[in-house]
VOLO-724681 format. One record per residue (C-alpha): x, y, z. Coordinates in steps of 0.2 Angstrom, whole numbers, padded with zeros to 4 digits, always signed. Last residue first. Example, Ala and Ser with C-alpha at 12.3 -4.5 7.8 and 13.67 -1.06 7.14 Angstrom:
<sites>
+0068-0005+0036 +0062-0022+0039 
</sites>
This chain:
<sites>
+0260-0099-0655 +0250-0108-0668 +0259-0122-0678 +0250-0137-0670 +0233-0129-0673 +0236-0127-0692 +0238-0109-0697 +0225-0101-0709 +0231-0087-0719 +0227-0069-0714 +0217-0055-0723 +0218-0038-0714 +0203-0032-0705 +0194-0016-0711 +0177-0023-0716 +0165-0008-0720 +0148-0010-0712 +0133-0007-0723 +0115-0004-0717 +0102-0017-0718 +0084-0012-0715 +0072-0025-0723 +0063-0017-0737 +0048-0006-0733 +0030-0012-0735 +0022+0005-0732 +0008-0002-0721 +0020-0013-0711 +0032+0002-0707 +0017+0013-0703 +0010+0000-0691 +0027-0002-0682 +0029+0017-0681 +0012+0020-0673 +0015+0006-0661 +0032+0013-0656 +0024+0030-0653 +0011+0023-0642 +0023+0011-0633 +0033+0027-0629 +0021+0032-0614 +0022+0016-0604 +0040+0014-0610 +0045+0031-0602 +0035+0026-0586 +0046+0010-0587 +0061+0021-0586 +0057+0030-0570 +0049+0014-0562 +0065+0008-0553 +0067+0026-0547 +0051+0023-0536 +0037+0036-0540 +0034+0047-0525 +0026+0060-0537 +0039+0072-0531 +0052+0059-0536 +0044+0058-0553 +0044+0076-0556 +0063+0077-0552 +0066+0063-0564 +0057+0072-0578 +0065+0089-0575 +0082+0086-0584 +0076+0071-0594 +0066+0082-0606 +0082+0091-0612 +0090+0107-0604 +0099+0117-0617 +0116+0117-0626 +0120+0126-0642 +0128+0119-0657 +0145+0112-0663 +0153+0111-0646 +0171+0114-0640 +0170+0112-0622 +0174+0121-0605 +0168+0138-0608 +0152+0133-0618 +0149+0119-0606 +0150+0132-0591 +0138+0144-0599 +0126+0131-0605 +0126+0124-0587 +0122+0140-0578 +0103+0143-0582 +0098+0125-0581 +0108+0123-0565 +0099+0138-0558 +0082+0131-0562 +0087+0114-0554 +0092+0123-0538 +0076+0134-0538 +0066+0118-0539 +0076+0110-0525 +0072+0125-0514 +0054+0125-0520 +0051+0107-0513 +0035+0110-0502 +0025+0097-0512 +0012+0109-0518 +0025+0122-0523 +0036+0109-0531 +0020+0103-0541 +0017+0121-0548 +0035+0124-0553 +0036+0107-0561 +0021+0112-0572 +0030+0127-0578 +0045+0117-0582 +0037+0102-0591 +0031+0111-0606 +0048+0119-0608 +0057+0102-0606 +0046+0095-0620 +0050+0109-0631 +0068+0106-0630 +0077+0123-0632 +0091+0132-0641 +0100+0116-0647 +0089+0102-0651 +0094+0086-0661 +0106+0076-0651 +0102+0084-0635 +0111+0095-0622 +0109+0096-0603 +0100+0082-0593 +0116+0075-0586 +0131+0086-0585 +0144+0075-0592 +0163+0072-0589 +0161+0053-0584 +0167+0056-0566 +0152+0047-0559 +0148+0062-0547 +0163+0075-0547 +0181+0077-0554 +0178+0072-0572 +0182+0089-0579 +0164+0092-0584 +0157+0087-0567 +0170+0098-0558 +0165+0113-0569 +0147+0109-0564 +0152+0109-0546 +0161+0126-0548 +0146+0133-0555 +0135+0128-0540 +0148+0136-0528 +0149+0152-0539 +0130+0153-0540 +0127+0151-0521 +0109+0148-0518 +0111+0129-0515 +0124+0133-0501 +0134+0118-0495 +0136+0110-0513 +0143+0093-0511 +0128+0084-0504 +0115+0093-0515 +0126+0090-0530 +0127+0071-0526 +0108+0070-0526 +0107+0081-0541 +0118+0069-0551 +0107+0054-0545 +0092+0063-0551 +0100+0067-0568 +0106+0049-0570 +0089+0042-0567 +0083+0054-0581 +0095+0046-0593 +0088+0028-0592 +0077+0030-0607 +0092+0033-0619 +0110+0034-0615 +0107+0024-0599 +0100+0010-0610 +0083+0003-0605 +0075+0011-0621 +0085-0001-0632 +0079-0017-0623 +0062-0010-0623 +0063-0008-0642 +0068-0026-0643 +0054-0032-0632 +0042-0022-0643 +0048-0030-0659 +0048-0047-0652 +0030-0045-0646 +0024-0038-0662 +0030-0053-0673 +0044-0053-0686 +0044-0047-0703 +0062-0041-0704 +0056-0023-0706 +0048-0023-0689 +0065-0026-0681 +0073-0011-0690 +0057+0000-0688 +0055-0003-0669 +0074-0002-0667 +0073+0016-0675 +0060+0019-0662 +0071+0013-0648 +0086+0023-0654 +0078+0040-0659 +0077+0042-0678 +0058+0039-0681 +0053+0055-0672 +0050+0058-0653 +0034+0050-0647 +0024+0046-0631 +0037+0055-0619 +0028+0072-0620 +0011+0064-0618 +0016+0052-0604 +0023+0067-0594 +0007+0077-0597 -0003+0063-0589 +0009+0062-0574 +0006+0081-0572 -0012+0079-0573 -0012+0064-0560 -0002+0074-0548 -0013+0089-0550 -0029+0079-0547 -0022+0072-0531 -0018+0054-0527 -0025+0040-0517 -0023+0021-0521 -0020+0017-0502 -0005+0006-0506 +0001+0017-0520 +0006+0009-0537 -0010+0003-0545 -0019+0020-0541 -0005+0030-0547 -0003+0021-0563 -0022+0020-0565 -0023+0039-0564 -0010+0042-0578 -0019+0029-0589 -0036+0037-0587 -0048+0030-0574 -0065+0025-0577 -0061+0006-0579 -0051+0006-0562 -0036-0006-0563 -0036-0020-0551 -0024-0017-0536 -0010-0029-0532 -0001-0024-0516 +0012-0034-0508 +0020-0028-0491 +0038-0024-0491 +0052-0036-0489 +0064-0028-0501 +0067-0043-0513 +0051-0052-0513 +0039-0038-0509 +0047-0023-0518 +0052-0034-0533 +0034-0041-0534 +0027-0023-0533 +0039-0017-0546 +0033-0030-0558 +0015-0026-0554 +0018-0008-0558 +0027-0012-0575 +0015-0025-0581 -0001-0016-0575 +0005+0001-0584 +0009-0009-0600 -0008-0017-0602 -0018-0004-0611 -0004+0000-0623 +0000-0018-0625 -0018-0022-0630 -0018-0007-0642 -0003-0014-0650 -0009-0032-0652 -0026-0026-0659 -0016-0015-0671 -0005-0029-0676 -0020-0040-0680 -0029-0027-0691 -0013-0022-0700 -0009-0040-0704 +0007-0047-0696 -0001-0063-0689 +0013-0071-0679 +0004-0070-0662 -0013-0076-0668 -0017-0088-0654 -0009-0076-0642 -0005-0083-0625 +0013-0088-0629 +0017-0071-0636 +0012-0064-0619 +0028-0071-0613 +0038-0060-0624 +0029-0044-0616 +0031-0051-0599 +0050-0054-0601 +0052-0036-0608 +0042-0028-0593 +0053-0038-0581 +0069-0033-0590 +0063-0015-0590 +0058-0017-0571 +0076-0020-0566 +0078-0029-0549 +0070-0044-0557 +0056-0054-0549 +0058-0073-0552 +0039-0077-0550 +0027-0063-0546 +0026-0058-0564 +0024-0074-0573 +0014-0087-0564 +0005-0075-0551 +0002-0060-0563 -0002-0072-0578 -0015-0082-0567 -0029-0079-0580 -0022-0070-0595 -0022-0051-0595 -0038-0046-0604 -0045-0034-0591 -0034-0019-0597 -0041-0022-0614 -0058-0017-0609 -0051+0000-0603 -0042+0002-0619 -0058-0001-0629 -0067+0011-0618 -0054+0025-0621 -0056+0022-0640 -0075+0022-0640 -0075+0038-0629 -0062+0047-0641 -0071+0041-0656 -0088+0048-0650 -0079+0065-0644 -0070+0067-0661 -0053+0059-0662 -0037+0069-0667 -0029+0063-0683 -0016+0052-0689 -0023+0035-0683 -0008+0029-0673 -0001+0045-0666 -0018+0054-0664 -0026+0039-0655 -0010+0038-0643 -0012+0057-0640 -0031+0055-0636 -0026+0042-0623 -0013+0053-0616 -0024+0068-0614 -0032+0069-0597 -0044+0084-0597 -0045+0101-0590 -0050+0109-0606 -0036+0122-0604 -0024+0108-0599 -0029+0097-0613 -0027+0111-0626 -0011+0117-0619 -0004+0099-0621 -0009+0099-0639 -0003+0117-0643 +0014+0113-0635 +0015+0097-0645 +0012+0106-0661 +0001+0096-0672 +0007+0089-0689 +0005+0070-0684 +0013+0074-0667 +0024+0090-0670 +0039+0094-0659 +0048+0111-0660 +0064+0117-0653 +0068+0136-0653 +0079+0140-0668 +0096+0135-0674 +0101+0142-0692 +0105+0130-0705 +0112+0140-0720 +0105+0140-0738 +0100+0158-0737 +0091+0155-0721 +0085+0137-0717 +0077+0135-0700 +0083+0124-0686 +0078+0112-0672 +0062+0104-0679 +0057+0087-0674 +0042+0079-0683 +0030+0065-0679 +0020+0051-0686 +0021+0055-0704 +0037+0046-0707 +0051+0044-0720 +0067+0034-0719 +0086+0033-0717 +0091+0051-0717 +0108+0052-0708 +0106+0062-0692 +0114+0079-0689 +0127+0079-0676 +0139+0091-0684 +0151+0077-0689 +0137+0067-0697 +0126+0055-0688 +0121+0037-0691 +0129+0032-0674 +0146+0034-0683 +0144+0041-0701 +0159+0032-0708 +0168+0043-0721 +0180+0029-0725 +0196+0039-0720 +0186+0047-0706 +0181+0031-0698 +0198+0024-0702 +0207+0037-0690 +0198+0029-0675 +0209+0013-0678 +0198-0002-0673 +0201-0011-0657 +0194-0029-0657 +0211-0038-0654 +0217-0032-0638 +0201-0029-0629 +0195-0046-0635 +0211-0054-0630 +0209-0047-0612 +0191-0053-0612 +0198-0071-0615 +0209-0070-0599 +0194-0063-0589 +0184-0077-0595 +0197-0090-0590 +0197-0083-0572 +0179-0087-0571 +0167-0073-0566 +0153-0081-0556 +0135-0076-0561 +0129-0093-0565 +0140-0101-0552 +0129-0093-0538 +0113-0101-0546 +0122-0118-0546 
</sites>
């Protein structure tokens, strides 16, 4: 019966052909009715659908009423993310927990507040229901950790006596618990998959109370629980820069949309996880890594600019890698000149590559980052500049940290749950209307035909 569940019946294939034939909408109608496909206008600018104080993305300035592209900026509750990360690095501290505090509460904590918040998260890491790992995570492990994570989140609903209470206090409690538990849910899910489907030894470590989120991820994942300070610091920065990115990205908008219906926290976060899983969103860094793996096989001399440039041309012309016509990791829906998250990452990536003895690969990444905009500008008609986005370097970082590819997107989720929580609470406090955009119906009206008269 299990095999039959996944079997593609011939009847389904026949019905699929009908779908493909009858569900096609004339592309010209989108222009006729001025439809903002993807809630974006023709220049790529997002349609304004809400207000937020959680974060701000800036990619242009206004000069004489004209939009002029500028270096990308990202602000968390009004604080420049470059200043934020520089502060944590200068003070030699882990910063993800304080970043979560900033996003949710709108201000940086003082030392007493920071200590209290970190202790609360540490306490919540120990509230995973008794036997949850054995009964839920270790049973029926999935090859996709995002599905495992979503299943775990939905199952936690059943353990919460106040699951449907949408008061600010209760939602805050739920969100903080999920922020604390996400590393365990993700890593334990991977350990189950690695053991039962790959035949590796099963390691289930308990989180360490004194560790930061980044340290606990490495501790939980590695059989010997060992990691260097540089590894943990870079993973911490990765969590910070992935924690939030405006209310209009797909998963955060999902958070707002589902929250606006009045449903529970677990359903909201599971929906957001489903969005983030998509290869056009959180799964993009895996595509970058796989693209570079293919590039390293096809390009004989990684230092030869002409050879690398030819490979990039082949990518754009659907002759290389997955033949989708994309250079993964290049370009962003909002940023044009630069993605501040990629800029933060780049310097740290260099240091980690040196520690790991992978400078040859780093130099290849740096060359592609430099050449890709030239190749894209030559081969494509584009409305704005193209630069490396955060996904360009993140997959390389994760590979140097020996994180399995199955955890790349869950790491994104471990970070972004902080932003989702802030946006969910913001949506609840401001009591917005249920989000319901309009779709124009373009089907022609038809008369009912009795069954015996149908062809």
